C-alpha positions, 0 to 999 in steps of 0.5 A: 614719619620719624621726624614728625614729632620734631617737625611739629614741635618746631612748627609750634615754636615758630608759630608761638614765638612770632606772628606770621606763617610757620613756613617761609617759601623762598623762590630759589634757582634749581637745575637749569636755572628753573625757579622753584619754591623752597620751604624753611621754618621761618626764622626772620620776621615777615617783613624782612627783605628778600635777600641773602642774610649776609647782605642785610645791614643789620641781620639781628634786627630781623630774627624772630625770638627763636630764629638764631637757634633755628639758623645756628642749628640748621633746624630751619632747613628741615622742611627742605626734605619736601623739596627733595621728595618732590624732586626739586633738590637732592641731599647733596649739591650746590645750595640753591641760590636765591632768585635775585643772586644774579652774580652767583646764578651767572657764575654757576651757569658759566661753569656748568654747575647749573646742571646739578640739582641743588642740595640740602647740603654741599661741598661749599657748605662744609668748607665754610658755609656763610664765611665763603666769598662768592668766587670761593663758593663757585670754585667749590661747586665746580670741584663738586661737579668734577668729583661727585660720586656716591662716596663723595656725597656720603663724605659731605653728609658726614661732614655736614653732620659734624659742622651742624653739631659744631655750628661751624661757619654759621653767621646767622 
């Protein structure tokens, strides 16, 4: 309820700035490698290939007029509160992999990280976000698996707040 005005404003901005739906429903890998649909405010054009942004040859060409702002501020992530509400995600955990990120899915399964609910934010997110190599992300996911606690989750949430404000580690 508290966030409704902001969500409505962002939805309107997305709708008015580009053609297509306001939300982008992304197929993601959840706990025990089960697929779920995760909503985000659409920051890319509707014909963007379904792949990690860092794998696109020219990500800027796909951004909507307000896409960069949404992504750099992490405002595109706000609809994921729905995924938390329905139990597909938690506030803190490894970020959910795209359905086609086979290497990440495999490495997480080998390490037992796939048993965790994916999170809106996570240890890897606050350690480097888009600037981390795949192996580094998985190592940080493993570290989170071993250290997770309410205190550690609160620390990660606090770090996320500051990282979002500083836009630190965001490529696109």
